[in-house]
C-alpha positions in Angstrom: 11.5 26.8 -10.4 11.2 29.9 -8.3 9.5 29.9 -5.3 8.0 32.3 -2.6 9.3 31.9 1.0 6.6 29.7 3.3 3.7 31.0 4.9 2.4 29.6 8.1 -0.7 29.5 9.2 0.1 28.6 13.4 -2.0 29.3 16.1 -4.7 26.7 16.5 -6.4 26.0 19.3 -5.7 22.3 19.9 -2.6 20.3 20.9 -2.6 18.1 17.6 -0.6 20.3 15.0 0.2 23.7 13.4 0.4 24.1 9.6 2.0 25.6 7.0 1.7 26.2 2.9 3.7 27.7 0.0 2.3 28.7 -3.2 5.1 28.8 -5.9 5.2 31.3 -8.7 3.7 29.3 -11.6 0.4 29.0 -9.5 0.9 25.8 -7.8 0.2 25.2 -3.8 2.4 22.7 -1.6 1.1 21.7 1.9 4.4 21.8 3.3 3.9 20.5 7.1 2.0 20.1 10.4 3.8 20.1 13.7 2.2 18.9 16.9 1.7 21.7 19.7 2.5 21.2 23.6 0.7 21.5 26.6 2.0 25.0 26.8 0.8 26.2 23.6 -2.6 24.5 24.3 -3.4 26.4 27.5 -2.3 29.5 26.0 -4.9 29.3 23.2 -7.4 28.4 25.6 -6.6 31.4 28.0 -6.7 33.9 25.3 -9.6 32.6 23.5 -11.9 33.3 26.8 -9.8 36.7 28.0 -10.7 39.9 26.5 -8.4 42.4 25.4 -6.7 44.5 28.0 -4.4 48.0 27.0 -1.0 47.4 28.5 0.4 49.3 31.2 2.9 51.6 31.0 5.2 49.5 33.1 4.1 46.3 30.9 5.5 48.9 27.8 8.7 48.9 29.5 9.2 45.9 30.2 8.6 44.9 26.7 11.1 47.0 25.2 13.7 45.9 27.9 13.0 42.3 27.4 13.7 43.0 23.4 16.6 44.9 23.7 17.9 42.1 25.8 17.4 39.5 23.1 14.3 38.1 25.0 10.6 37.2 24.0 8.5 40.5 24.6 6.2 38.3 26.7 6.1 34.9 28.4 2.8 34.6 25.7 5.4 35.8 22.6 7.5 32.9 23.8 4.9 30.3 23.5 3.7 31.5 20.6 7.5 31.7 19.0 8.4 28.3 20.1 5.6 26.4 18.0 6.1 29.1 14.9 10.0 28.1 14.9 8.6 24.8 14.7 6.7 25.1 12.0 9.3 27.0 10.6 11.8 24.1 11.0 9.9 21.7 9.6 9.0 23.6 6.6 12.7 24.6 5.8 13.7 20.9 5.9 10.8 19.9 3.5 11.7 22.3 1.3 15.5 22.0 1.9 15.4 26.6 1.9 15.7 29.1 4.3 12.8 31.1 5.5 12.9 34.7 6.6 9.0 36.1 6.2 5.9 34.6 7.1 1.9 35.7 6.5 0.4 34.3 10.0 -3.2 33.4 10.1 -4.7 32.8 13.8 -8.0 32.8 15.4 -9.3 36.2 16.2 -8.9 36.0 20.1 -9.3 40.0 21.2 -6.2 39.4 23.3 -4.3 37.8 20.6 -3.0 40.9 19.0 -0.9 41.6 15.9 1.6 43.1 17.8 2.5 39.7 20.1 2.1 37.9 16.2 4.6 40.0 14.9 7.1 39.6 18.1 6.7 35.9 18.0 7.6 35.8 14.2 10.5 38.1 15.0 11.9 36.0 17.5 11.3 32.6 15.3 13.5 34.5 13.1 10.9 35.7 10.8 9.5 39.2 9.7 6.1 39.0 9.5 4.2 40.3 6.1 1.2 41.5 8.2 1.3 45.3 8.9 -0.6 47.7 11.2 -1.1 50.5 8.5 -2.1 48.2 5.6 -4.7 48.7 3.3 -5.2 45.1 3.1 -6.1 43.0 6.3 -3.6 43.4 9.6 -5.3 40.5 10.8 -5.7 37.4 9.1 -8.2 35.0 11.0 -8.4 31.6 10.1 -12.2 32.1 8.5 -10.9 34.7 6.3 -7.8 32.8 5.3 -10.0 29.8 4.4 -12.4 31.9 2.8 -9.5 32.3 -0.2 -8.3 29.2 -0.4 -11.8 27.6 -1.0 -11.8 30.0 -4.0 -13.7 33.3 -3.1 -13.2 36.7 -3.4 -9.9 36.3 -5.6 -9.8 38.7 -8.0 -7.9 38.6 -11.5 -6.0 41.7 -11.0 -4.7 41.4 -7.3 -1.5 43.3 -8.0 -3.5 46.4 -7.9 -5.5 46.5 -5.1 -8.0 48.7 -6.2 -8.8 47.1 -9.3 -9.1 44.1 -7.7 -12.2 45.8 -5.9 -13.5 46.7 -8.8 -14.2 43.2 -9.7 -16.7 42.8 -7.0 -20.0 44.0 -6.5 -21.8 45.4 -3.1 -23.2 41.8 -2.3 -21.3 40.6 0.4 -21.0 37.1 1.3 -22.4 35.7 4.3 -19.8 33.6 5.6 -19.7 30.3 8.3 -16.6 29.0 9.3 -16.8 25.9 11.3 -13.7 24.3 12.8 -13.6 20.8 14.6 -10.3 19.4 16.0 -9.8 16.6 18.8 -9.7 19.8 21.6 -12.5 22.2 20.5 -15.2 23.3 18.3 -15.1 26.5 17.2 -17.4 28.9 14.5 -17.1 32.2 13.2 -19.8 34.1 11.6 -18.6 37.4 9.1 -19.4 39.4 5.7 -16.9 40.3 3.2 -16.6 40.0 -0.7 -12.9 40.5 -1.5 -10.2 38.2 0.2 -8.2 39.7 3.0 -10.1 42.7 3.2 -10.4 43.1 7.3 -14.6 42.9 8.5 -15.8 42.3 11.9 -16.6 39.0 13.0 -18.2 36.7 15.6 -16.6 33.8 17.5 -17.5 31.1 19.7 -15.2 28.4 21.4 -16.1 25.4 22.9 -13.1 23.3 24.3 -15.6 20.7 25.3 -17.1 20.0 22.3 -14.2 18.6 20.6 -13.6 14.8 19.5 -11.8 14.2 23.1 -14.3 16.0 24.9 -17.3 13.0 23.7 -16.3 10.7 26.7 -17.3 13.0 29.3 -20.9 13.1 28.0 -23.6 10.2 29.2 -24.4 9.1 26.1 -22.7 9.7 22.5 -26.5 11.1 21.6 -25.8 13.5 24.0 -22.5 14.8 23.0 -23.7 15.4 19.3 -26.9 16.8 20.4 -24.5 19.3 22.2 -22.1 19.9 19.1 -25.6 20.6 17.0 -26.6 23.4 19.6 -23.2 25.3 19.4 -23.4 25.2 15.9 -26.1 27.3 15.9 -25.2 29.7 18.5 -23.8 32.4 16.3 -26.8 32.5 13.7 -29.0 33.0 16.2 -27.4 35.3 18.5 -26.6 37.4 15.2 -30.5 37.5 14.3 -30.8 38.8 17.7 -28.3 41.4 17.4 -28.9 42.8 14.1 -32.8 42.5 13.2 -32.0 42.3 9.4 -29.8 39.8 9.2 -33.0 37.4 9.0 -33.0 38.3 5.6 -30.1 37.3 4.8 -28.9 33.8 4.5 -25.5 32.5 5.3 -24.4 32.1 1.5 -20.6 30.3 2.2 -20.0 27.6 4.5 -16.6 26.8 5.4 -14.8 24.0 7.4 -11.7 24.0 9.1 -9.6 21.4 11.6 -8.1 18.2 11.3 -11.6 16.3 12.3 -13.7 18.2 10.1 -14.1 15.0 7.6 -15.8 13.0 10.6 -18.8 11.3 8.8 -20.8 11.8 12.0 -20.2 15.5 12.4 -20.7 16.6 9.0 -24.0 14.7 9.2 -24.7 16.9 12.5 -23.6 20.1 10.5 -26.4 19.4 7.8 -28.4 18.7 10.4 -28.1 21.9 11.9 -27.7 24.9 9.2 -30.8 22.7 7.9 -32.9 24.0 10.9 -31.6 27.5 10.4 -33.1 27.4 6.3 -29.2 28.0 4.9 -29.8 26.8 1.2 -29.1 23.0 0.7 -26.5 23.8 -2.2 -24.5 25.6 0.6 -24.0 23.2 2.7 -23.3 20.3 -0.2 -20.8 23.2 -1.9 -19.0 22.9 1.6 -18.7 19.3 1.9 -18.2 18.0 -1.7 -14.2 17.4 -2.0 -12.5 18.1 -5.5 -8.9 18.3 -6.8 -8.0 21.4 -8.5 -7.8 23.7 -5.3 -7.1 27.1 -7.3 -10.7 27.0 -9.3 -13.0 24.9 -6.9 -14.7 25.7 -3.6 -12.7 23.4 -1.1 -10.0 23.4 -0.1 -8.5 20.4 2.4 -9.7 21.5 6.1 -6.4 20.9 7.6 -4.5 23.0 5.8 -7.1 25.9 4.7 -5.9 27.9 6.5 -2.4 27.8 5.9 -2.8 27.8 1.9 -4.8 31.3 2.3 -2.0 32.6 4.2 -0.3 31.9 1.3 -2.3 33.6 -1.3 -2.3 36.3 1.0 1.9 36.4 0.8 2.0 36.1 -2.8 -0.8 38.7 -3.3 1.4 41.3 -0.9 4.7 40.3 -2.4 3.4 41.4 -6.1 1.0 44.0 -5.5 1.2 47.7 -3.9 -0.2 46.9 -0.9 0.8 49.8 0.7 -0.2 52.8 -1.7 -3.2 55.1 -1.6 -4.9 55.7 -4.7 -5.7 59.3 -5.7 -9.5 60.4 -6.0 -9.4 60.8 -9.6 -9.4 57.0 -10.2 -12.5 56.1 -9.4 -14.1 58.2 -12.0 -11.0 57.4 -14.6 -11.7 53.2 -14.2 -15.2 53.8 -14.4 -14.9 55.2 -17.8 -12.1 52.4 -18.6 -14.6 49.9 -17.9 -17.4 51.4 -19.7 -14.9 51.8 -22.5 -13.3 48.3 -22.8 -16.1 46.2 -21.1 -14.3 44.6 -18.0 -11.6 45.4 -15.5 -9.1 42.7 -17.2 -9.0 44.7 -20.3 -7.8 47.8 -18.4 -4.5 49.1 -18.7 -3.3 51.8 -16.6 -0.3 53.7 -15.8 0.0 52.7 -11.9 2.3 55.4 -11.3 -0.4 58.1 -12.5 -3.2 56.4 -10.6 -1.2 55.3 -6.8 0.5 57.8 -4.5 2.6 56.0 -1.5 1.2 56.8 1.9 
C-alpha cells in the first residue's frame, strides 16, 4: 500500500506534546506520534503568543542569510522550532519505517510566528514545506482551519481542481469557534470560512493562566472554572462589538483541540458558556459527540485534529494543481456545465484548456 509522506502539526502552546498524522492513498488516516516539548519550546510559544509582528531590519535579514549559508538555524527561534520538528519527524519515521522529506505544518496563528520561520525550521529539520507564500490556497494553516477540515467540514469531492472545489460551496460561510484546552493553556479562535484551507481573518485569545495546571493557583476550584467560562466568551463578545452585523449570525461550527479537551468538567463549562451566547444546542452537541469514521463525520480526536487536517491539506496539495490560475472564461463554462449535468461531480472538462500556470 503506497502512502503519502507524513505531515505534521507541531507548534502548540504547551509542554505536553506535538502531534503528527499520515493520510494514505486509500483514504485511511493514521495518528502516528506525539512528542513531549521542552521548556525552551514552551517559553517560545508563550512569548510569540503575546508579541506583535515586527518587520525585520536590514541587519536581521543579513544575519538570517549568513546563518543559513553557514548551515545554522536562520534565527534562535527557528532553531527551537526546528528541534521540535526534528523530534516529531524522528518519531514518525520510526513508527512508519520510512524516511520523510516533506511536511504540511499547522500552527497557532501568532502574528509573530511567520511562514518564513516555519519553513526555515522545516528545512533545517530536513523537511520541505508544503506551505508556499504564493499558493492560492492557505499560505498559513492555523490549528483551527486544520481542525475544521479534520472534522469533515469544507471538504469537496473535486479537490484535485481548486476552482471546481469552490463551486461546490455556496456563499454561506460557517462561523467557526475553535477551543483548545491543554495542561498549559486555554486558547480560542474565531473565524469564518466555507472551503477547507481557504485563508480568512481570525481572532485569537491565549490564556496561559487557564490551563489544567493553573487550577491550583486559584482560591477555589469554582473560581478557576468561572475564569475558564469567562475566557470562553471573550472572542464572541468582542466580535459583536467589533462587527455589529455579527450579532445576526450564529456560531455554526464548534471545534475542540488539545489533550485536555475531553475533560468532563471542561465540556460542561463549554456548554454553559456557549449556551449563554445563544449558540444552538445542536452545534454544541455535535462537537461533543464522539464517532468512529473520521472521514465522514463531524468529530475528530481533539489531540490529533490539527495533525489530521494538515495531512488532508498535503493530500490535496499533492494531487491538485495548487499553483494554477483560472482563465476568465472558466466560470461561465463551468456554469453551463452545471446546468447541463446537474452537479459538479458530473463535470468533465479538459484542465489544460481551463487553467494557465502563473
